[in-house]
C-alpha positions in Angstrom: 18.6 -6.6 -1.3 19.5 -8.3 -5.0 21.1 -7.8 -8.1 18.7 -5.1 -10.2 15.9 -4.1 -7.1 14.7 -0.4 -6.5 13.8 1.2 -4.2 9.4 1.8 -5.4 6.6 4.2 -3.6 3.9 1.8 -3.9 0.8 3.2 -2.9 -2.9 1.1 -2.0 -6.0 1.8 -0.1 -6.3 -1.5 2.7 -9.1 -1.1 5.3 -11.0 2.1 3.2 -7.2 3.5 4.6 -4.9 5.3 2.5 -1.6 2.8 2.1 2.8 4.6 1.6 4.6 1.3 1.6 8.2 1.4 0.1 9.3 -1.6 -1.9 12.5 -3.1 -2.7 12.0 -5.6 -6.1 13.3 -5.1 -9.4 10.2 -4.3 -11.4 7.0 -2.3 -11.1 4.9 -5.3 -11.3 7.1 -7.6 -8.9 5.7 -4.2 -6.3 2.6 -4.9 -7.2 3.2 -8.4 -6.3 4.6 -8.2 -3.5 2.2 -6.0 -1.8 -1.0 -8.7 -2.9 1.0 -11.6 -2.3 1.0 -9.2 2.0 -2.2 -7.7 1.8 -4.7 -10.1 -0.3 -4.7 -10.2 -3.6 -7.8 -7.8 -4.6 -5.7 -5.4 -2.7 -6.5 -2.1 -4.9 -3.9 -0.7 -6.0 -3.5 3.2 -6.2 0.0 4.1 -7.8 3.3 2.6 -7.9 7.1 5.0 -8.8 10.2 4.8 -8.6 11.7 6.4 -4.9 14.2 8.5 -6.8 17.7 9.9 -4.9 18.1 13.7 -4.1 21.4 13.9 -5.2 
């Protein structure tokens, strides 16, 4: 992990199925960028939420 990274839950539609994936990134935009690099530029992303730890 890099300095300042957080854990994001990204929900995207891939091949007609909803995928929930955990991504380490600094910002929401960087998390979206990572998903698009892995699965293609036209991948529809439904939500990007910061994963909160239960304390």
